[in-house]
N, C-alpha and C positions, 0 to 999 in steps of 0.2 A: 484449433478445433474448438469452436465456441459452442457451449452447451445449448444456448438459446437459438442457434441456427441448425440444430440437429433434430431429427425425429426420435420418438421413443424407440423404434426398432434399431436405429443407428446407435443409440446409447447402449442398448442391450448387446449389440455386436461388439462395441468397444469394451464392455465389461467382460467379454470372453477372454480378452488378452491383457487387460489392465484394470486394477481397482484404484488407481491413483487419479487425483484431480487437483488442479491448481485453482485456488479461490483468491482472486485479488481483493484486497480490503484496504480502504483508505478513509477519507474524510471529506466533508464539504465545509470548508472554512476559509476565511480570508488569508491571502498570501501577499499582503502589502499592496501598494499601488500598481505594481507591474506583474503580479502573479495571479493566475486563474484561481477562483474559489475552489475549483475541482482538482487542483494540483495533486493533492495526496491520493486521490483516486485514479487520476489519469496516468500518473507515473507507473504504478504497478500494473494497470490495465494494458498499457502499451507494451511493457516487457512481457507480461504473461501471454498476451495474444501472439506475440512473435515466437515465444517458446512453444506454444501450442502448435503453430504452423510448422516449425522446424523439427520438432521432436514427436509430433503426432500425439500430443497430450490434450486431454479434455480440460477446458477452461470454463469455470462457472461464471455466471454474471457477477460483476463487481459489487461488493458491499460498499457502497459509496458514501454512507453516512456513518461516522465513527464517534468517538468520545472527544468532543471539542468544546466543552462548556466554556473554557477560558477565552474563546474567540467570539462569543456572542455579543460583545460590544461593537462588532463591525458588521455592517449590513450584508445579508446573504448567508451568513454562517448558520449552520444547522448542527445540532448535537443530539446524541442519544445519551441517556444516563448510563453509567457503567453497568448497572444491573440489566438495563434494556439490551445493551450490546451483548452481554453475556448470553441472554436468552436468544438473541438473533443468531449468534454463532452456533449455539447448541442446536437450535431448530434446523439450521441449514445442514449441519453435519448429520443430525439424526434423520433428516429427510433423505439425504443422499445415501446414508448408511443402509436404509431400508431396501435400496435397489441393488446393493452389492459393493458400493464404494467403501473402502476402508483405510485409505491413505489420503489424508487431507493436508495439502500443502498451501498454507495461507501466505500469499505474497503481499507484504504490508508496505504502505506508503506514508504512515503517520505514527510518529513516536508515541502519541497519546493513546494509541490502541494497544500497546504492547502488554501492559499489566493486565488489562481487561481480557485480552485474548488468552493469556496464560491462565487466568482464573477460569475462563470458559472451558479450556482444555481439561482443567482439573475436575470441573463439574461433569464433563463427558466421561472421563475415566472413572469417576465415582459411580456413575450410573451402571457401568459394567461391574465394578468391584462389589457394589451392593446388590447386584442382581436386578436392578430396576429395568435395565435394557432388555432383559429376556435372554434366555440361554441360546437362542438360535441366531443371535446377532454376531457378525464377524468381529474379530478383535480389531479395534480402531487405534490408529496413531495419527496424531496431529502435530504439525510443525509450523512455526512462524518464522518467516525469512523476510528481512527488510531488503528492499531492492538496492539500497546503497551500501550494503554490508562489506562488499569485497575490497581487498587491498587495491585492486585495479581502479575501482571507483574513487577510493580515497586518494590515490596518487594523482588522478586526473584533477580532482577538486583542489588538491593542494597546489599543484602546478599552475592551474589556471586562476585560482581565486585566493589562495593563501588565507590570511586572517579574515578576509572579507566574505568567506563562506558562511560564517555564522551558524545559527541553529534553526531558524525559521525564515521562510521566504528566501531560501538560499539560492544563489545563482546556479547551483547544480540542478536542483529540482526544477527551477524555472526554465533552465536551458533545455532540459528533457522535454518539457511540455511545449516549448517553442519549436523543437524539432518535430514533435508529433502533430502540432497544430500551427504551422508557420504563418498562415494568414491572420489568425487571431493573435499570435505573438507579435506580429508587426503592428497590430492595432494598439496593443497596450504597452509596448516597450517605451521606455523613456531614457534619455541620455544622462539624466541627473536626478538625484534625490537628496534631500537635506535632513539630517547629515548624510554624507556619502555612505558611511558604515553606521548602521543603527546600534543603539546600546544593547547590552545583554542584561540578564537578570532572572529572578525566580518567576515561577508561574503559580498563581493562586486562582482567584475568581475572575469573571469577565470585566468587572469594573476596575479592578486593580491592574489587569493586563492592559486595558486601554490607556490607563494613566501612565504606565511605565513605557509603553511602546506605542507612541502616538499614531504611527502610520501602519502598524501591524508587523513590522520586521523585527527580528531579534539577531543582532550582531552581524547582519548581512548587508551586502550591496548587490542586489539583483540587477542593477543596470549593466553589470558585466555579462549577463546571460546572452548566449548566442545559440542558434539552432545547430551550428557546426559543432560546438562542444557538446551540445545535447545529443547529437548523433554518436559521438564518441562514447559518451556515457551510456547511451542506449545499447550499443554493441557490447560494451564491457559488462553491463548488467545481464544482458541476455545470455552471455557465455557463462558467467559465474552462477547465476540463479539456475540456469539450465542444468549445470553440473550438480548444484545442491539438490535439485529435484531428483535427479537420477540417483544420487547417493541416498536420499531419503527413502525412495520406494524400493531400493534393492537391499537396504539394511535389514538385518535379522530382528 
């Protein structure tokens, strides 16, 4: 149930039965030579859209630009400052809050968003605690869930990729996007990268990142990615995230 494909009367009808909404959030950043720049936004969007259909849940438009300053050494990457992303998250929540939504489930696809989103949630709660939000606003709860969090996802990744999973441009996330966009996946897939498994290391600014990780990968070998494994990861994530959403909106 995608918000942007609904009319305002349909949203009002939805709010008669539920005050919960899923908000996919990701990033627009390089994912190595074989991964889409939109990988971190496409993954949560695919999972959230399916949950919306299966569980009759409203799904907001994807927040597709995140905190990715360290990727700016690679063409096509876009970032928001942490302070800007905090403002975006707060404005989205407060906009939807005005209409009666009060349970905001952010489904995340980018590790670099985690700290900033948690800070945004603290700002939102502070507005209520300090009385800035107004006394007529409903009590708000926010939750951040990474699409890859479940044990089922971790087991699939370990079984299929082992130490080649890495931490950025991983074969798991690339496989999920190849499943969602098979024609584009076939266009960018390669049989070999050098070195096969990229090095790991710390993250600082964009210049340092490009020096350490020449092709954008971190500890991964995404040539192992396949749409078949992507489908398995997709189903596992839809199940686990769907349950996490239900637990969130029914909790006291």
